[in-house]
mmCIF file of the N, C-alpha and C atoms, coordinates in Angstrom:
data_MODEL
# 
_entry.id   MODEL 
# 
loop_
_atom_site.group_PDB 
_atom_site.id 
_atom_site.type_symbol 
_atom_site.label_atom_id 
_atom_site.label_alt_id 
_atom_site.label_comp_id 
_atom_site.label_asym_id 
_atom_site.label_entity_id 
_atom_site.label_seq_id 
_atom_site.pdbx_PDB_ins_code 
_atom_site.Cartn_x 
_atom_site.Cartn_y 
_atom_site.Cartn_z 
_atom_site.occupancy 
_atom_site.B_iso_or_equiv 
_atom_site.pdbx_formal_charge 
_atom_site.auth_seq_id 
_atom_site.auth_comp_id 
_atom_site.auth_asym_id 
_atom_site.auth_atom_id 
_atom_site.pdbx_PDB_model_num 
ATOM 1   N N  . MET A 1 1  ? 0.841  -1.187 0.000  1.00 0.00 ? 1  MET A N  1 
ATOM 2   C CA . MET A 1 1  ? 0.000  0.000  0.000  1.00 0.00 ? 1  MET A CA 1 
ATOM 3   C C  . MET A 1 1  ? 0.879  1.240  0.000  1.00 0.00 ? 1  MET A C  1 
ATOM 4   N N  . THR A 1 2  ? 0.325  2.315  -0.485 1.00 0.00 ? 2  THR A N  1 
ATOM 5   C CA . THR A 1 2  ? 1.075  3.568  -0.508 1.00 0.00 ? 2  THR A CA 1 
ATOM 6   C C  . THR A 1 2  ? 0.351  4.640  0.287  1.00 0.00 ? 2  THR A C  1 
ATOM 7   N N  . ALA A 1 3  ? 1.142  5.437  0.945  1.00 0.00 ? 3  ALA A N  1 
ATOM 8   C CA . ALA A 1 3  ? 0.646  6.610  1.657  1.00 0.00 ? 3  ALA A CA 1 
ATOM 9   C C  . ALA A 1 3  ? 1.229  7.817  0.931  1.00 0.00 ? 3  ALA A C  1 
ATOM 10  N N  . THR A 1 4  ? 0.373  8.647  0.388  1.00 0.00 ? 4  THR A N  1 
ATOM 11  C CA . THR A 1 4  ? 0.810  9.780  -0.423 1.00 0.00 ? 4  THR A CA 1 
ATOM 12  C C  . THR A 1 4  ? 0.776  11.055 0.400  1.00 0.00 ? 4  THR A C  1 
ATOM 13  N N  . PHE A 1 5  ? 1.852  11.830 0.290  1.00 0.00 ? 5  PHE A N  1 
ATOM 14  C CA . PHE A 1 5  ? 1.991  13.073 1.038  1.00 0.00 ? 5  PHE A CA 1 
ATOM 15  C C  . PHE A 1 5  ? 2.342  14.215 0.105  1.00 0.00 ? 5  PHE A C  1 
ATOM 16  N N  . GLU A 1 6  ? 1.812  15.390 0.419  1.00 0.00 ? 6  GLU A N  1 
ATOM 17  C CA . GLU A 1 6  ? 2.133  16.603 -0.335 1.00 0.00 ? 6  GLU A CA 1 
ATOM 18  C C  . GLU A 1 6  ? 3.236  17.347 0.415  1.00 0.00 ? 6  GLU A C  1 
ATOM 19  N N  . ILE A 1 7  ? 4.327  17.628 -0.267 1.00 0.00 ? 7  ILE A N  1 
ATOM 20  C CA . ILE A 1 7  ? 5.460  18.323 0.338  1.00 0.00 ? 7  ILE A CA 1 
ATOM 21  C C  . ILE A 1 7  ? 5.231  19.827 0.198  1.00 0.00 ? 7  ILE A C  1 
ATOM 22  N N  . ARG A 1 8  ? 5.248  20.514 1.334  1.00 0.00 ? 8  ARG A N  1 
ATOM 23  C CA . ARG A 1 8  ? 5.079  21.973 1.353  1.00 0.00 ? 8  ARG A CA 1 
ATOM 24  C C  . ARG A 1 8  ? 6.055  22.580 2.344  1.00 0.00 ? 8  ARG A C  1 
ATOM 25  N N  . SER A 1 9  ? 6.369  23.837 2.121  1.00 0.00 ? 9  SER A N  1 
ATOM 26  C CA . SER A 1 9  ? 7.227  24.576 3.035  1.00 0.00 ? 9  SER A CA 1 
ATOM 27  C C  . SER A 1 9  ? 6.339  25.387 3.972  1.00 0.00 ? 9  SER A C  1 
ATOM 28  N N  . SER A 1 10 ? 6.626  25.284 5.266  1.00 0.00 ? 10 SER A N  1 
ATOM 29  C CA . SER A 1 10 ? 5.850  26.001 6.264  1.00 0.00 ? 10 SER A CA 1 
ATOM 30  C C  . SER A 1 10 ? 6.816  26.655 7.253  1.00 0.00 ? 10 SER A C  1 
ATOM 31  N N  . PHE A 1 11 ? 6.836  27.970 7.259  1.00 0.00 ? 11 PHE A N  1 
ATOM 32  C CA . PHE A 1 11 ? 7.723  28.731 8.138  1.00 0.00 ? 11 PHE A CA 1 
ATOM 33  C C  . PHE A 1 11 ? 9.183  28.316 7.958  1.00 0.00 ? 11 PHE A C  1 
ATOM 34  N N  . GLY A 1 12 ? 9.566  28.058 6.703  1.00 0.00 ? 12 GLY A N  1 
ATOM 35  C CA . GLY A 1 12 ? 10.944 27.710 6.391  1.00 0.00 ? 12 GLY A CA 1 
ATOM 36  C C  . GLY A 1 12 ? 11.290 26.253 6.608  1.00 0.00 ? 12 GLY A C  1 
ATOM 37  N N  . LEU A 1 13 ? 10.318 25.434 7.022  1.00 0.00 ? 13 LEU A N  1 
ATOM 38  C CA . LEU A 1 13 ? 10.555 24.006 7.242  1.00 0.00 ? 13 LEU A CA 1 
ATOM 39  C C  . LEU A 1 13 ? 9.804  23.203 6.184  1.00 0.00 ? 13 LEU A C  1 
ATOM 40  N N  . THR A 1 14 ? 10.406 22.120 5.734  1.00 0.00 ? 14 THR A N  1 
ATOM 41  C CA . THR A 1 14 ? 9.763  21.251 4.757  1.00 0.00 ? 14 THR A CA 1 
ATOM 42  C C  . THR A 1 14 ? 8.898  20.242 5.499  1.00 0.00 ? 14 THR A C  1 
ATOM 43  N N  . ARG A 1 15 ? 7.614  20.220 5.152  1.00 0.00 ? 15 ARG A N  1 
ATOM 44  C CA . ARG A 1 15 ? 6.648  19.342 5.822  1.00 0.00 ? 15 ARG A CA 1 
ATOM 45  C C  . ARG A 1 15 ? 5.965  18.450 4.794  1.00 0.00 ? 15 ARG A C  1 
ATOM 46  N N  . ALA A 1 16 ? 5.528  17.273 5.231  1.00 0.00 ? 16 ALA A N  1 
ATOM 47  C CA . ALA A 1 16 ? 4.796  16.336 4.371  1.00 0.00 ? 16 ALA A CA 1 
ATOM 48  C C  . ALA A 1 16 ? 3.377  16.204 4.919  1.00 0.00 ? 16 ALA A C  1 
ATOM 49  N N  . TYR A 1 17 ? 2.407  16.752 4.188  1.00 0.00 ? 17 TYR A N  1 
ATOM 50  C CA . TYR A 1 17 ? 1.006  16.724 4.598  1.00 0.00 ? 17 TYR A CA 1 
ATOM 51  C C  . TYR A 1 17 ? 0.295  15.553 3.920  1.00 0.00 ? 17 TYR A C  1 
ATOM 52  N N  . PRO A 1 18 ? -0.562 14.839 4.635  1.00 0.00 ? 18 PRO A N  1 
ATOM 53  C CA . PRO A 1 18 ? -1.244 13.674 4.054  1.00 0.00 ? 18 PRO A CA 1 
ATOM 54  C C  . PRO A 1 18 ? -2.133 14.072 2.876  1.00 0.00 ? 18 PRO A C  1 
ATOM 55  N N  . ALA A 1 19 ? -2.081 13.229 1.806  1.00 0.00 ? 19 ALA A N  1 
ATOM 56  C CA . ALA A 1 19 ? -2.849 13.529 0.606  1.00 0.00 ? 19 ALA A CA 1 
ATOM 57  C C  . ALA A 1 19 ? -3.824 12.414 0.231  1.00 0.00 ? 19 ALA A C  1 
ATOM 58  N N  . ASN A 1 20 ? -3.824 11.303 0.978  1.00 0.00 ? 20 ASN A N  1 
ATOM 59  C CA . ASN A 1 20 ? -4.824 10.262 0.732  1.00 0.00 ? 20 ASN A CA 1 
ATOM 60  C C  . ASN A 1 20 ? -5.266 9.672  2.072  1.00 0.00 ? 20 ASN A C  1 
ATOM 61  N N  . ASP A 1 21 ? -6.262 8.795  2.031  1.00 0.00 ? 21 ASP A N  1 
ATOM 62  C CA . ASP A 1 21 ? -6.837 8.257  3.269  1.00 0.00 ? 21 ASP A CA 1 
ATOM 63  C C  . ASP A 1 21 ? -5.824 7.473  4.098  1.00 0.00 ? 21 ASP A C  1 
ATOM 64  N N  . ALA A 1 22 ? -4.961 6.708  3.437  1.00 0.00 ? 22 ALA A N  1 
ATOM 65  C CA . ALA A 1 22 ? -3.948 5.930  4.163  1.00 0.00 ? 22 ALA A CA 1 
ATOM 66  C C  . ALA A 1 22 ? -2.991 6.858  4.904  1.00 0.00 ? 22 ALA A C  1 
ATOM 67  N N  . ALA A 1 23 ? -2.586 7.940  4.264  1.00 0.00 ? 23 ALA A N  1 
ATOM 68  C CA . ALA A 1 23 ? -1.666 8.891  4.887  1.00 0.00 ? 23 ALA A CA 1 
ATOM 69  C C  . ALA A 1 23 ? -2.328 9.600  6.066  1.00 0.00 ? 23 ALA A C  1 
ATOM 70  N N  . VAL A 1 24 ? -3.596 9.935  5.926  1.00 0.00 ? 24 VAL A N  1 
ATOM 71  C CA . VAL A 1 24 ? -4.330 10.574 7.032  1.00 0.00 ? 24 VAL A CA 1 
ATOM 72  C C  . VAL A 1 24 ? -4.402 9.627  8.223  1.00 0.00 ? 24 VAL A C  1 
ATOM 73  N N  . ALA A 1 25 ? -4.698 8.356  7.972  1.00 0.00 ? 25 ALA A N  1 
ATOM 74  C CA . ALA A 1 25 ? -4.797 7.378  9.048  1.00 0.00 ? 25 ALA A CA 1 
ATOM 75  C C  . ALA A 1 25 ? -3.454 7.178  9.741  1.00 0.00 ? 25 ALA A C  1 
ATOM 76  N N  . LEU A 1 26 ? -2.366 7.126  8.982  1.00 0.00 ? 26 LEU A N  1 
ATOM 77  C CA . LEU A 1 26 ? -1.040 6.937  9.569  1.00 0.00 ? 26 LEU A CA 1 
ATOM 78  C C  . LEU A 1 26 ? -0.630 8.145  10.410 1.00 0.00 ? 26 LEU A C  1 
ATOM 79  N N  . CYS A 1 27 ? -0.923 9.339  9.938  1.00 0.00 ? 27 CYS A N  1 
ATOM 80  C CA . CYS A 1 27 ? -0.613 10.532 10.732 1.00 0.00 ? 27 CYS A CA 1 
ATOM 81  C C  . CYS A 1 27 ? -1.459 10.555 12.002 1.00 0.00 ? 27 CYS A C  1 
ATOM 82  N N  . SER A 1 28 ? -2.686 10.116 11.902 1.00 0.00 ? 28 SER A N  1 
ATOM 83  C CA . SER A 1 28 ? -3.547 10.051 13.080 1.00 0.00 ? 28 SER A CA 1 
ATOM 84  C C  . SER A 1 28 ? -2.971 9.089  14.114 1.00 0.00 ? 28 SER A C  1 
ATOM 85  N N  . LEU A 1 29 ? -2.451 7.955  13.665 1.00 0.00 ? 29 LEU A N  1 
ATOM 86  C CA . LEU A 1 29 ? -1.850 6.992  14.578 1.00 0.00 ? 29 LEU A CA 1 
ATOM 87  C C  . LEU A 1 29 ? -0.612 7.540  15.278 1.00 0.00 ? 29 LEU A C  1 
ATOM 88  N N  . THR A 1 30 ? 0.150  8.380  14.572 1.00 0.00 ? 30 THR A N  1 
ATOM 89  C CA . THR A 1 30 ? 1.360  8.941  15.166 1.00 0.00 ? 30 THR A CA 1 
ATOM 90  C C  . THR A 1 30 ? 1.056  10.177 16.009 1.00 0.00 ? 30 THR A C  1 
ATOM 91  N N  . GLY A 1 31 ? -0.188 10.683 15.920 1.00 0.00 ? 31 GLY A N  1 
ATOM 92  C CA . GLY A 1 31 ? -0.565 11.849 16.712 1.00 0.00 ? 31 GLY A CA 1 
ATOM 93  C C  . GLY A 1 31 ? -0.038 13.152 16.151 1.00 0.00 ? 31 GLY A C  1 
ATOM 94  N N  . SER A 1 32 ? 0.180  13.185 14.848 1.00 0.00 ? 32 SER A N  1 
ATOM 95  C CA . SER A 1 32 ? 0.727  14.381 14.215 1.00 0.00 ? 32 SER A CA 1 
ATOM 96  C C  . SER A 1 32 ? -0.096 14.737 12.980 1.00 0.00 ? 32 SER A C  1 
ATOM 97  N N  . LYS A 1 33 ? -0.089 16.014 12.613 1.00 0.00 ? 33 LYS A N  1 
ATOM 98  C CA . LYS A 1 33 ? -0.800 16.449 11.417 1.00 0.00 ? 33 LYS A CA 1 
ATOM 99  C C  . LYS A 1 33 ? 0.046  16.255 10.164 1.00 0.00 ? 33 LYS A C  1 
ATOM 100 N N  . THR A 1 34 ? 1.355  16.085 10.344 1.00 0.00 ? 34 THR A N  1 
ATOM 101 C CA . THR A 1 34 ? 2.265  15.876 9.225  1.00 0.00 ? 34 THR A CA 1 
ATOM 102 C C  . THR A 1 34 ? 3.094  14.621 9.468  1.00 0.00 ? 34 THR A C  1 
ATOM 103 N N  . LEU A 1 35 ? 3.748  14.151 8.422  1.00 0.00 ? 35 LEU A N  1 
ATOM 104 C CA . LEU A 1 35 ? 4.618  12.985 8.538  1.00 0.00 ? 35 LEU A CA 1 
ATOM 105 C C  . LEU A 1 35 ? 5.894  13.376 9.268  1.00 0.00 ? 35 LEU A C  1 
ATOM 106 N N  . LEU A 1 36 ? 6.225  12.640 10.307 1.00 0.00 ? 36 LEU A N  1 
ATOM 107 C CA . LEU A 1 36 ? 7.442  12.904 11.069 1.00 0.00 ? 36 LEU A CA 1 
ATOM 108 C C  . LEU A 1 36 ? 8.582  12.055 10.517 1.00 0.00 ? 36 LEU A C  1 
ATOM 109 N N  . PRO A 1 37 ? 9.798  12.624 10.444 1.00 0.00 ? 37 PRO A N  1 
ATOM 110 C CA . PRO A 1 37 ? 10.924 11.862 9.895  1.00 0.00 ? 37 PRO A CA 1 
ATOM 111 C C  . PRO A 1 37 ? 11.174 10.551 10.642 1.00 0.00 ? 37 PRO A C  1 
ATOM 112 N N  . GLN A 1 38 ? 11.005 10.550 11.943 1.00 0.00 ? 38 GLN A N  1 
ATOM 113 C CA . GLN A 1 38 ? 11.267 9.350  12.728 1.00 0.00 ? 38 GLN A CA 1 
ATOM 114 C C  . GLN A 1 38 ? 10.176 8.297  12.551 1.00 0.00 ? 38 GLN A C  1 
ATOM 115 N N  . SER A 1 39 ? 9.057  8.646  11.959 1.00 0.00 ? 39 SER A N  1 
ATOM 116 C CA . SER A 1 39 ? 7.957  7.700  11.755 1.00 0.00 ? 39 SER A CA 1 
ATOM 117 C C  . SER A 1 39 ? 8.069  6.931  10.440 1.00 0.00 ? 39 SER A C  1 
ATOM 118 N N  . ILE A 1 40 ? 8.872  7.413  9.514  1.00 0.00 ? 40 ILE A N  1 
ATOM 119 C CA . ILE A 1 40 ? 8.936  6.814  8.183  1.00 0.00 ? 40 ILE A CA 1 
ATOM 120 C C  . ILE A 1 40 ? 9.369  5.353  8.243  1.00 0.00 ? 40 ILE A C  1 
ATOM 121 N N  . SER A 1 41 ? 10.411 5.034  9.000  1.00 0.00 ? 41 SER A N  1 
ATOM 122 C CA . SER A 1 41 ? 10.887 3.650  9.034  1.00 0.00 ? 41 SER A CA 1 
ATOM 123 C C  . SER A 1 41 ? 9.846  2.720  9.649  1.00 0.00 ? 41 SER A C  1 
ATOM 124 N N  . THR A 1 42 ? 9.142  3.169  10.672 1.00 0.00 ? 42 THR A N  1 
ATOM 125 C CA . THR A 1 42 ? 8.098  2.350  11.294 1.00 0.00 ? 42 THR A CA 1 
ATOM 126 C C  . THR A 1 42 ? 6.939  2.127  10.331 1.00 0.00 ? 42 THR A C  1 
ATOM 127 N N  . ILE A 1 43 ? 6.548  3.167  9.615  1.00 0.00 ? 43 ILE A N  1 
ATOM 128 C CA . ILE A 1 43 ? 5.461  3.057  8.645  1.00 0.00 ? 43 ILE A CA 1 
ATOM 129 C C  . ILE A 1 43 ? 5.851  2.083  7.534  1.00 0.00 ? 43 ILE A C  1 
ATOM 130 N N  . GLU A 1 44 ? 7.101  2.127  7.089  1.00 0.00 ? 44 GLU A N  1 
ATOM 131 C CA . GLU A 1 44 ? 7.560  1.210  6.049  1.00 0.00 ? 44 GLU A CA 1 
ATOM 132 C C  . GLU A 1 44 ? 7.596  -0.233 6.552  1.00 0.00 ? 44 GLU A C  1 
ATOM 133 N N  . LYS A 1 45 ? 7.882  -0.441 7.841  1.00 0.00 ? 45 LYS A N  1 
ATOM 134 C CA . LYS A 1 45 ? 7.866  -1.787 8.412  1.00 0.00 ? 45 LYS A CA 1 
ATOM 135 C C  . LYS A 1 45 ? 6.452  -2.367 8.425  1.00 0.00 ? 45 LYS A C  1 
ATOM 136 N N  . LEU A 1 46 ? 5.446  -1.496 8.461  1.00 0.00 ? 46 LEU A N  1 
ATOM 137 C CA . LEU A 1 46 ? 4.052  -1.935 8.423  1.00 0.00 ? 46 LEU A CA 1 
ATOM 138 C C  . LEU A 1 46 ? 3.600  -2.286 7.001  1.00 0.00 ? 46 LEU A C  1 
ATOM 139 N N  . GLY A 1 47 ? 4.465  -2.059 6.018  1.00 0.00 ? 47 GLY A N  1 
ATOM 140 C CA . GLY A 1 47 ? 4.143  -2.416 4.643  1.00 0.00 ? 47 GLY A CA 1 
ATOM 141 C C  . GLY A 1 47 ? 3.683  -1.270 3.776  1.00 0.00 ? 47 GLY A C  1 
ATOM 142 N N  . PHE A 1 48 ? 3.803  -0.049 4.259  1.00 0.00 ? 48 PHE A N  1 
ATOM 143 C CA . PHE A 1 48 ? 3.404  1.124  3.481  1.00 0.00 ? 48 PHE A CA 1 
ATOM 144 C C  . PHE A 1 48 ? 4.624  1.766  2.831  1.00 0.00 ? 48 PHE A C  1 
ATOM 145 N N  . ALA A 1 49 ? 4.426  2.341  1.669  1.00 0.00 ? 49 ALA A N  1 
ATOM 146 C CA . ALA A 1 49 ? 5.460  3.133  1.017  1.00 0.00 ? 49 ALA A CA 1 
ATOM 147 C C  . ALA A 1 49 ? 5.052  4.591  1.144  1.00 0.00 ? 49 ALA A C  1 
ATOM 148 N N  . CYS A 1 50 ? 5.937  5.423  1.668  1.00 0.00 ? 50 CYS A N  1 
ATOM 149 C CA . CYS A 1 50 ? 5.664  6.857  1.808  1.00 0.00 ? 50 CYS A CA 1 
ATOM 150 C C  . CYS A 1 50 ? 6.194  7.559  0.569  1.00 0.00 ? 50 CYS A C  1 
ATOM 151 N N  . ILE A 1 51 ? 5.270  8.108  -0.233 1.00 0.00 ? 51 ILE A N  1 
ATOM 152 C CA . ILE A 1 51 ? 5.664  8.784  -1.460 1.00 0.00 ? 51 ILE A CA 1 
ATOM 153 C C  . ILE A 1 51 ? 5.048  10.178 -1.520 1.00 0.00 ? 51 ILE A C  1 
ATOM 154 N N  . THR A 1 52 ? 5.624  11.014 -2.385 1.00 0.00 ? 52 THR A N  1 
ATOM 155 C CA . THR A 1 52 ? 5.088  12.351 -2.604 1.00 0.00 ? 52 THR A CA 1 
ATOM 156 C C  . THR A 1 52 ? 3.989  12.277 -3.657 1.00 0.00 ? 52 THR A C  1 
ATOM 157 N N  . THR A 1 53 ? 3.290  13.354 -3.859 1.00 0.00 ? 53 THR A N  1 
ATOM 158 C CA . THR A 1 53 ? 2.232  13.395 -4.869 1.00 0.00 ? 53 THR A CA 1 
ATOM 159 C C  . THR A 1 53 ? 2.801  13.253 -6.273 1.00 0.00 ? 53 THR A C  1 
ATOM 160 N N  . THR A 1 54 ? 4.108  13.466 -6.429 1.00 0.00 ? 54 THR A N  1 
ATOM 161 C CA . THR A 1 54 ? 4.749  13.289 -7.738 1.00 0.00 ? 54 THR A CA 1 
ATOM 162 C C  . THR A 1 54 ? 5.303  11.882 -7.910 1.00 0.00 ? 54 THR A C  1 
ATOM 163 N N  . GLY A 1 55 ? 5.171  11.024 -6.883 1.00 0.00 ? 55 GLY A N  1 
ATOM 164 C CA . GLY A 1 55 ? 5.608  9.645  -6.979 1.00 0.00 ? 55 GLY A CA 1 
ATOM 165 C C  . GLY A 1 55 ? 7.003  9.355  -6.459 1.00 0.00 ? 55 GLY A C  1 
ATOM 166 N N  . GLN A 1 56 ? 7.678  10.347 -5.896 1.00 0.00 ? 56 GLN A N  1 
ATOM 167 C CA . GLN A 1 56 ? 9.022  10.159 -5.362 1.00 0.00 ? 56 GLN A CA 1 
ATOM 168 C C  . GLN A 1 56 ? 8.952  9.629  -3.937 1.00 0.00 ? 56 GLN A C  1 
ATOM 169 N N  . PRO A 1 57 ? 9.852  8.703  -3.566 1.00 0.00 ? 57 PRO A N  1 
ATOM 170 C CA . PRO A 1 57 ? 9.867  8.232  -2.172 1.00 0.00 ? 57 PRO A CA 1 
ATOM 171 C C  . PRO A 1 57 ? 10.320 9.347  -1.230 1.00 0.00 ? 57 PRO A C  1 
ATOM 172 N N  . ILE A 1 58 ? 9.789  9.346  -0.029 1.00 0.00 ? 58 ILE A N  1 
ATOM 173 C CA . ILE A 1 58 ? 10.155 10.360 0.971  1.00 0.00 ? 58 ILE A CA 1 
ATOM 174 C C  . ILE A 1 58 ? 11.270 9.808  1.835  1.00 0.00 ? 58 ILE A C  1 
ATOM 175 N N  . VAL A 1 59 ? 12.339 10.578 1.938  1.00 0.00 ? 59 VAL A N  1 
ATOM 176 C CA . VAL A 1 59 ? 13.502 10.233 2.750  1.00 0.00 ? 59 VAL A CA 1 
ATOM 177 C C  . VAL A 1 59 ? 13.452 11.100 4.012  1.00 0.00 ? 59 VAL A C  1 
ATOM 178 N N  . PRO A 1 60 ? 13.717 10.528 5.201  1.00 0.00 ? 60 PRO A N  1 
ATOM 179 C CA . PRO A 1 60 ? 13.643 11.326 6.434  1.00 0.00 ? 60 PRO A CA 1 
ATOM 180 C C  . PRO A 1 60 ? 14.475 12.603 6.384  1.00 0.00 ? 60 PRO A C  1 
ATOM 181 N N  . ALA A 1 61 ? 15.599 12.588 5.696  1.00 0.00 ? 61 ALA A N  1 
ATOM 182 C CA . ALA A 1 61 ? 16.465 13.768 5.636  1.00 0.00 ? 61 ALA A CA 1 
ATOM 183 C C  . ALA A 1 61 ? 15.816 14.913 4.845  1.00 0.00 ? 61 ALA A C  1 
ATOM 184 N N  . ASP A 1 62 ? 14.787 14.611 4.043  1.00 0.00 ? 62 ASP A N  1 
ATOM 185 C CA . ASP A 1 62 ? 14.106 15.648 3.260  1.00 0.00 ? 62 ASP A CA 1 
ATOM 186 C C  . ASP A 1 62 ? 13.179 16.512 4.103  1.00 0.00 ? 62 ASP A C  1 
ATOM 187 N N  . LEU A 1 63 ? 12.769 16.008 5.266  1.00 0.00 ? 63 LEU A N  1 
ATOM 188 C CA . LEU A 1 63 ? 11.799 16.720 6.089  1.00 0.00 ? 63 LEU A CA 1 
ATOM 189 C C  . LEU A 1 63 ? 12.481 17.521 7.183  1.00 0.00 ? 63 LEU A C  1 
ATOM 190 N N  . TYR A 1 64 ? 11.937 18.628 7.511  1.00 0.00 ? 64 TYR A N  1 
ATOM 191 C CA . TYR A 1 64 ? 12.377 19.556 8.545  1.00 0.00 ? 64 TYR A CA 1 
ATOM 192 C C  . TYR A 1 64 ? 13.724 20.061 8.184  1.00 0.00 ? 64 TYR A C  1 
# 
């Protein structure tokens, strides 16, 4: 399964906002409105791929 996120800049920080139902549910589980860099590896262990709306994989170093 894939979790799609929209990458946006907010107050000079790069954030990943959920763009589909799977991404919204995963952010809800982590208690955050955006994808946290430390959550990516755990989400991938659950079988999800974290990608951008353009189809690129999200790397923790890309956020914040």
